[in-house]
C-alpha positions in Angstrom: 96.5 91.6 100.8 99.7 92.6 102.6 98.9 90.7 105.7 98.0 87.6 103.7 101.3 87.9 101.9 103.1 88.1 105.2 101.3 85.0 106.6 102.0 83.0 103.5 105.6 84.1 103.4 106.0 83.1 107.1 104.4 79.7 106.6 105.9 78.7 103.3 109.5 79.9 103.5 110.6 76.7 105.1 109.5 74.9 101.9 111.4 77.4 99.7 108.1 78.9 98.5 108.1 82.7 98.2 105.0 84.8 98.7 105.1 88.4 97.5 102.5 90.9 96.5 102.7 93.1 93.4 100.6 96.2 93.4 100.1 97.7 89.9 98.9 101.3 89.6 96.9 102.7 86.7 98.0 100.5 83.8 97.2 101.0 80.2 95.6 97.7 79.2 92.7 96.6 77.1 90.5 96.6 80.3 91.4 100.3 80.9 91.3 101.3 77.2 88.1 103.3 77.6 89.5 105.4 80.4 92.8 106.0 78.6 90.9 107.2 75.5 88.6 109.5 77.5 90.8 112.6 77.5 89.2 114.3 80.5 89.3 111.2 82.7 92.7 110.2 81.5 94.1 113.7 82.3 92.7 113.5 85.8 94.3 110.1 86.4 97.7 111.1 85.0 97.7 114.3 87.0 97.5 112.2 90.2 100.4 110.0 89.3 103.9 111.3 90.3 105.5 109.7 87.2 103.1 111.7 85.1 101.9 108.8 82.8 99.9 105.7 82.6 101.8 102.6 83.5 102.5 100.0 80.8 102.2 96.2 81.3 106.0 96.0 80.9 106.4 98.2 84.0 105.4 95.3 86.2 105.9 92.2 84.1 109.6 92.2 84.5 109.2 92.5 88.3 107.0 89.4 88.2 109.6 87.6 86.1 112.3 88.5 88.8 110.1 87.2 91.6 109.4 84.0 89.8 113.0 83.3 88.9 115.9 82.0 91.0 117.1 85.6 91.4 114.0 86.2 93.5 114.5 83.1 95.6 115.4 85.0 98.8 112.7 87.7 98.3 109.6 86.8 100.3 106.9 88.7 102.2 107.5 91.8 100.0 105.0 94.3 98.8 106.2 95.8 95.6 104.5 98.8 94.1 104.6 99.4 90.3 102.4 102.5 90.4 104.5 105.4 89.2 105.0 106.7 92.7 101.4 107.0 93.8 101.9 105.0 97.0 104.9 107.1 98.1 103.1 110.5 98.1 103.2 112.5 101.3 100.0 112.5 103.3 99.0 116.0 102.0 99.6 114.8 98.4 97.6 111.7 99.2 94.7 113.7 100.6 94.7 115.6 97.3 94.7 112.3 95.4 91.7 111.3 97.5 90.1 114.6 96.9 90.3 113.9 93.2 87.6 111.3 94.0 89.3 108.0 93.2 87.8 106.6 96.5 84.5 108.3 96.0 81.5 106.1 95.2 80.0 108.7 92.9 83.1 108.6 90.7 83.1 104.8 90.9 79.6 105.0 89.4 80.9 107.2 86.6 83.8 104.8 86.0 81.3 101.8 86.0 79.0 103.7 83.5 82.0 104.5 81.3 83.2 100.9 81.3 79.6 99.8 80.5 79.4 101.9 77.3 78.7 105.5 78.5 80.0 107.8 75.8 81.8 110.4 78.0 82.7 111.2 81.5 81.6 114.6 82.8 83.3 116.2 85.7 80.2 118.4 86.1 78.2 115.4 87.0 80.4 114.6 90.1 82.2 117.3 92.0 84.4 115.2 94.4 85.6 116.8 97.6 87.8 115.8 100.4 84.8 115.6 102.7 82.8 113.4 100.4 85.8 111.3 99.5 86.8 110.5 103.0 83.4 110.1 104.4 83.8 112.7 107.1 
């Protein structure tokens, strides 16, 4: 997405059209409601967010308003993260974040099952590891 944003910004700036990319993190919305309400899963997610909480729609809505207003008229080609600091973690912290299994297909399957009506997430079903998560 970032490279597409750069290309669009480069091509469209001459027309006074800005192209920016807003990256939201874990946001508490109706779509994520089942994850927020699942205590075990929610605790795992929040423990991996430096801000220590789920994001709120308001956390990135105001940034979108800025970018679409005249105040954002000179901002183009930017990548803006509204993720509670997850993107800024050091590489060792990031590896720990990966080790939690957020990029692990087995956990994705648990997430998909939960979103499709499974009653509970069980960490005993999936034991994510750095090796499994990074594919090494």
